[in-house]
C-alpha angles and dihedrals in degrees: 000000000000117000123205113214135200129240088281086079098044094275090276128140106237149175131221112208089188126227131127136248126046114014116245114198118200124206122196130217139249110309091004136107141203087282088075085076096046094100091054108023097083089045091050090049094065091087105022143018107276125195133170132196140196112239118236107288095011131094108351094329116114115234128256129224093291143353100247114145087237088058090053091045091051089053092053090047091055089047094053090047088066092065134056110280152261096044138185104254122202127184135176122209109322087005089063092051089053092047089053088054091051095046091047094052102034109033092162087065101054126054100169127022125201114189112192109197089327119206103261133172111263122250106226134237090042120166089187094064114113094225100195088058092043089048092051093049090047090058092047089056095054109104108243093001094066092045090054089044091054093052095048088054091051093050095045100047137045117240088255091052091048091050093050092047088050093051091050089058099043103038134054095221115014092191087070095062108103112259095232087057091053092049090052091049093052092047091053090046091055093051094042091056088076097049113099093215096053094096099035092053092057097044098041096045092048087053091055091051089052089052093053090049088057088061105056094158090061090048091051093049089050091052094049093054096058114109100179120111100256139201122190114203117189135174111225091217091059111140096188108047112035122226085235090064097046091049088051089049093051089047089064090057112035089177092065121094125234127204112185115195122207120217094023136104139208092311108043090166087066104045100027103029098154093048093045094048091049091053092051096044094048092049093049092048089050090059091052089055091050093051096051 
């Protein structure tokens, strides 16, 4: 069950999946929410404390003054600070990018970093890009245009239809997403349609990601500053982040581990939760063995 927390926990809506031991913090991607972790949160909590939060303006968390990536990262830092540190930090898509920012700037807070299809600057030309999806994301990131596009989608489709369209984009096989997760996503979509920041949060944050992509040297410097042991998990059927970009990311850090998952998409934690959890658990356990 979702818990609403007060400002003492960064003013973020959050979920406690239980467990004991080191805390693992889960960060969702653009347009997502903590529900994106519901298929794996309880599984991961068998060996550790697992919590997830909605970023400002997403899920049920109210927005802050702006949608800068630094603002999202600051919210994650404040949330982490409420738990015993260092934590295991996991982020998907935009959440992965934000986790990279946190690990780079606050190495004392992050012991292990798990990046799930992390938002990464594209490497052009790239024949493995899924251009229909890239085009839609580009439209969403254009100031004004993306705002109008978001309202058009909201007017044309029901919340349930929007959820299913989203799952078709981010998963390899939407039918494999657990039914209770789909129900929760639809319920949230039905409530978010009435929130005035639902469309601006997506449009303005997408614009901020695009601006970071235009500064690849800054991105590279950030990646090279990260000290935490890191695993990158990527679904080879990803339509949003190309395998080419992920392979380039890992070439910057030969010490990072890469797990490529066949038959999964941008959110392997949703359409392959058992395989995904096994990969993460075994990697974390392997780190424990090396440290002992």
